C-alpha positions as CSV (number, residue, x, y, z in Angstrom):
1,M,0.0,0.0,0.0
2,A,2.8,2.4,1.0
3,E,4.7,1.7,-2.3
4,S,1.5,2.3,-4.3
5,L,0.9,5.6,-2.6
6,K,4.5,6.7,-3.2
7,K,4.1,5.9,-7.0
8,H,0.8,7.8,-7.0
9,E,2.4,10.9,-5.5
10,T,5.4,10.7,-7.8
11,C,3.2,10.8,-10.8
12,F,1.8,14.2,-9.8
13,N,4.4,15.8,-7.5
14,G,7.6,14.2,-8.7
15,V,7.7,15.5,-12.3
16,V,11.3,16.4,-13.1
17,A,11.5,16.7,-16.9
18,C,9.5,16.8,-20.1
19,L,10.1,16.0,-23.7
20,V,9.0,18.5,-26.3
21,R,9.4,19.0,-30.0
22,G,9.2,22.2,-32.1
23,I,6.7,23.2,-34.7
24,A,7.3,22.0,-38.3
25,D,7.3,24.7,-41.0
26,N,4.5,22.8,-42.8
27,C,2.3,22.4,-39.7
28,S,-0.2,25.1,-40.8
29,K,-0.7,23.6,-44.2
30,D,-0.3,19.8,-43.7
31,A,-1.0,18.9,-40.1
32,L,-3.9,16.5,-39.6
33,R,-7.1,18.1,-38.4
34,T,-10.8,17.4,-38.2
35,S,-11.8,20.9,-39.4
36,T,-10.5,21.5,-42.9
37,N,-11.4,25.2,-42.7
38,S,-9.0,26.0,-39.9
39,V,-6.0,28.2,-40.7
40,V,-3.1,28.3,-38.2
41,D,-1.3,31.6,-37.7
42,M,2.2,30.3,-37.5
43,K,3.6,33.4,-35.8
44,N,1.1,33.2,-33.1
45,A,1.5,29.5,-32.8
46,H,5.3,29.9,-32.1
47,T,4.5,32.6,-29.6
48,Q,2.0,30.3,-27.8
49,N,4.6,27.5,-27.9
50,E,7.2,29.7,-26.3
51,E,4.8,30.6,-23.5
52,Y,4.3,26.8,-23.0
53,L,8.1,26.2,-22.7
54,K,8.5,29.2,-20.5
55,L,5.9,27.8,-18.1
56,M,7.7,24.4,-18.0
57,R,10.9,26.2,-17.1
58,K,9.1,28.2,-14.5
59,L,8.1,24.9,-12.9
60,D,11.7,23.9,-12.8
61,L,11.4,21.0,-15.3
62,E,14.4,19.8,-17.2
63,I,13.4,20.2,-20.9
64,H,14.6,17.7,-23.4
65,E,13.9,18.9,-27.0
66,V,13.6,16.3,-29.7
67,P,14.8,17.9,-33.0
68,V,12.0,19.2,-35.1
69,D,11.5,17.6,-38.5
70,H,10.0,19.9,-41.0
71,N,8.8,17.0,-43.1
72,L,6.6,15.8,-40.2
73,P,3.8,18.4,-39.8
74,D,2.3,16.9,-36.6
75,C,5.6,16.3,-34.8
76,C,5.0,19.0,-32.2
77,F,2.2,16.7,-30.7
78,I,4.8,14.5,-29.1
79,E,2.4,13.0,-26.5
80,D,1.0,10.6,-29.1
81,T,4.4,8.9,-29.6
82,A,5.1,7.4,-26.2
83,V,3.7,6.7,-22.7
84,V,6.3,7.0,-20.0
85,Q,5.7,5.8,-16.4
86,A,7.7,4.0,-13.8
87,G,10.9,4.0,-15.8
88,V,9.3,2.4,-18.8
89,A,8.7,4.1,-22.2
90,F,6.0,2.4,-24.2
91,I,6.4,3.4,-27.8
92,C,3.0,4.0,-29.4
93,R,2.0,3.4,-33.0
94,P,0.0,6.3,-34.4
95,A,-3.0,5.3,-36.5
96,M,-2.0,7.4,-39.4
97,E,1.1,6.0,-41.2
98,S,2.3,9.6,-42.0
99,R,3.0,10.1,-38.3
100,R,5.0,6.9,-37.6
101,P,8.3,8.4,-38.7
102,E,8.0,10.7,-35.7
103,L,8.9,7.8,-33.4
104,S,12.6,7.3,-34.3
105,E,13.9,10.6,-32.9
106,V,11.8,10.4,-29.8
107,I,13.2,6.9,-29.1
108,K,16.7,8.3,-29.5
109,V,16.2,11.0,-26.9
110,L,14.4,8.6,-24.5
111,K,17.4,6.3,-24.7
112,S,20.2,8.8,-24.6
113,S,18.9,11.5,-22.2
114,L,16.5,9.6,-19.9
115,G,17.8,6.0,-19.8
116,V,14.3,4.5,-19.6
117,K,13.4,1.0,-20.7
118,I,12.0,1.1,-24.2
119,V,9.1,-1.2,-24.9
120,E,7.9,-1.4,-28.5
121,I,4.7,-2.8,-30.0
122,N,5.0,-6.3,-31.5
123,D,1.6,-6.6,-33.0
124,D,1.2,-5.3,-36.6
125,D,-2.6,-4.8,-36.0
126,A,-2.1,-2.6,-33.0
127,I,-2.6,1.2,-33.1
128,I,-2.5,3.4,-30.1
129,E,-1.8,7.1,-29.5
130,G,-0.7,8.7,-26.2
131,G,-3.6,11.2,-26.4
132,D,-5.9,8.3,-25.7
133,V,-4.0,7.2,-22.6
134,L,-5.1,8.7,-19.2
135,F,-2.9,7.7,-16.3
136,T,-4.5,8.5,-12.9
137,G,-1.4,7.6,-10.9
138,R,-3.2,4.4,-9.9
139,E,-4.5,2.9,-13.2
140,F,-4.8,3.5,-16.9
141,F,-7.9,4.4,-18.8
142,V,-7.6,4.2,-22.6
143,G,-10.0,5.5,-25.2
144,L,-11.2,3.2,-27.9
145,T,-11.2,5.7,-30.8
146,S,-10.3,6.0,-34.4
147,R,-6.7,6.3,-33.3
148,T,-6.5,3.5,-30.7
149,N,-7.8,-0.1,-30.9
150,M,-8.0,-3.1,-28.5
151,A,-4.8,-4.6,-29.9
152,G,-3.0,-1.4,-29.0
153,I,-4.6,-1.3,-25.5
154,N,-3.4,-4.9,-25.0
155,Q,0.1,-4.0,-25.9
156,L,0.0,-1.1,-23.3
157,S,-1.3,-3.5,-20.7
158,M,1.7,-5.9,-21.3
159,A,4.1,-3.0,-21.0
160,F,2.7,-1.9,-17.6
161,P,1.7,-5.2,-15.9
162,D,1.6,-3.6,-12.4
163,Y,-1.3,-1.3,-13.4
164,R,-4.9,-2.0,-14.4
165,V,-5.6,-0.9,-17.9
166,T,-9.3,-0.2,-18.7
167,P,-10.7,0.5,-22.2
168,I,-13.2,3.4,-22.5
169,E,-15.6,3.4,-25.4
170,M,-15.8,6.7,-27.3
171,S,-17.8,8.1,-30.2
172,N,-16.3,9.8,-33.1
173,D,-17.1,13.2,-31.7
174,Y,-13.6,13.4,-30.0
175,L,-10.2,12.6,-31.5
176,H,-8.8,11.2,-28.2
177,L,-9.9,10.3,-24.7
178,K,-7.9,13.3,-23.4
179,S,-9.9,15.6,-25.7
180,C,-12.6,15.4,-23.1
181,T,-11.0,14.4,-19.8
182,T,-7.7,14.8,-17.9
183,M,-6.3,14.7,-14.4
184,A,-6.4,18.0,-12.5
185,G,-4.5,16.7,-9.5
186,P,-4.2,13.5,-7.4
187,D,-7.6,11.6,-7.7
188,V,-9.3,14.6,-9.5
189,V,-10.7,14.0,-12.9
190,V,-11.8,17.0,-15.0
191,I,-14.4,16.0,-17.6
192,A,-16.4,17.7,-20.4
193,N,-20.0,18.4,-19.9
194,S,-21.0,16.7,-23.2
195,K,-22.6,13.5,-24.3
196,D,-19.2,11.7,-24.6
197,G,-18.0,13.3,-21.4
198,I,-21.0,11.9,-19.5
199,S,-20.5,8.5,-21.0
200,V,-16.8,8.5,-20.1
201,K,-17.5,9.5,-16.6
202,K,-20.1,6.7,-16.2
203,Q,-17.7,4.1,-17.6
204,M,-14.9,5.3,-15.3
205,M,-17.1,5.3,-12.2
206,E,-18.2,1.7,-13.0
207,K,-14.8,0.3,-13.9
208,A,-12.3,2.2,-11.8
209,V,-10.4,0.4,-9.0
210,H,-10.3,3.7,-7.0
211,V,-12.8,6.4,-6.2
212,Y,-12.1,9.7,-7.9
213,R,-13.5,13.2,-7.6
214,Y,-15.1,14.2,-10.9
215,L,-15.4,17.9,-11.9
216,T,-17.5,18.8,-14.9
217,I,-16.3,21.6,-17.2
218,P,-18.8,23.5,-19.5
219,D,-16.4,23.8,-22.5
220,A,-15.2,20.5,-23.8
221,K,-11.8,21.7,-25.0
222,A,-11.1,23.3,-21.6
223,A,-11.3,19.9,-20.0
224,N,-7.7,19.3,-21.1
225,C,-5.4,20.6,-18.4
226,L,-2.0,19.8,-16.8
227,Y,-1.2,19.3,-13.1
228,I,2.5,19.5,-12.4
229,N,4.1,19.4,-8.9
230,G,1.1,21.0,-7.2
231,T,0.4,23.6,-10.0
232,L,-2.7,23.4,-12.2
233,I,-2.3,24.7,-15.8
234,H,-5.7,25.3,-17.5
235,C,-7.5,27.4,-20.1
236,S,-7.3,31.2,-20.2
237,Q,-10.1,33.5,-19.2
238,D,-10.1,35.0,-22.7
239,E,-10.6,31.7,-24.5
240,Y,-13.0,29.9,-22.1
241,P,-14.4,32.3,-19.5
242,E,-17.0,29.9,-18.0
243,S,-14.6,27.0,-17.6
244,Y,-12.0,29.4,-16.2
245,K,-14.5,30.4,-13.5
246,V,-15.0,26.7,-12.6
247,Y,-11.3,26.1,-12.2
248,Q,-10.9,29.2,-10.1
249,K,-13.8,28.3,-7.9
250,E,-13.1,24.6,-7.5
251,F,-9.4,24.9,-6.8
252,P,-9.2,27.9,-4.5
253,D,-6.0,26.8,-2.7
254,C,-4.1,25.3,-5.6
255,P,-1.6,27.4,-7.5
256,K,-2.9,28.0,-11.0
257,L,-1.4,29.2,-14.3
258,T,-3.2,29.7,-17.6
259,L,-2.0,29.4,-21.1
260,P,-3.5,30.3,-24.5
261,N,-4.0,27.4,-27.0
262,S,-6.1,28.9,-29.8
263,E,-3.7,28.1,-32.6
264,F,-3.1,24.5,-31.7
265,E,-6.8,23.9,-31.2
266,K,-7.2,24.6,-34.9
267,I,-5.3,21.4,-35.6
268,D,-6.8,19.4,-32.7
269,G,-4.0,20.1,-30.2
270,A,-4.4,20.5,-26.5
271,F,-2.1,21.2,-23.6
272,T,-1.2,17.6,-22.9
273,C,-0.4,17.0,-26.6
274,R,2.8,19.1,-26.7
275,S,4.8,17.3,-24.0
276,I,5.7,14.0,-22.4
277,L,6.1,14.5,-18.6
278,I,8.8,12.5,-16.9
279,S,8.6,11.6,-13.2
280,S,11.6,11.1,-10.9
281,D,11.2,7.3,-11.0
282,C,13.0,7.3,-14.4
283,S,16.5,5.9,-13.8
284,L,18.8,8.7,-14.9
285,L,16.7,11.5,-13.3
286,S,16.1,10.0,-9.8
């Protein structure tokens, strides 16, 4: 029990580093997106990304930058390439073949800079993206979406045998599980007030091995947040004023920081998409 609690706390309050990757020059034109009418202002996107990195430095995280590849328009969304917990880096397999070349440079940095154990998928039918993988510190919930299938979920389960891995059925309204739910702290789940969000909450409550606090957010895209070492990073007041009010009201004693994300939303990007957080249980950083 004590060891389990220690691992749980390390996940949220023992984050020491993050992997990030820059924005490809062809991101605006060629990045995958559900809305074909969206146009990314690249100057503003770079500004927002610099604010993101500045915040990570403010939180005293060691930043490991994977070299940007300007032939890979989605490479800044590094979360989809790997799931890193307990000293293990599970290498995902993106559903779109055009994104799979993103993996090689990420693996190099994970090996050379972090020294984690690399686990790769050995099932050709498996697809899984990190945006579908929600780790609560106690267990994994994984979205069954167009980007992740059961074969991929089974591979994740084999990579992390000490944790329960539970599939969550999703409609096509959301790209990933973390498009509508994330962790806002130890045992606190933020979830969108939407049809899918309600369904996800119901499934999690029925299948979870632990009891969580669930907080409903009025704006679906604002349900993606980050909690790092006691600080909650969430949507700005300008972009989602109603959801901003909920965060301020429900977390009165928690340090909070806000970030803009408008340009990345145009290509289905959220806060969690642009980094892989590394806890102190990774060998070279402990």
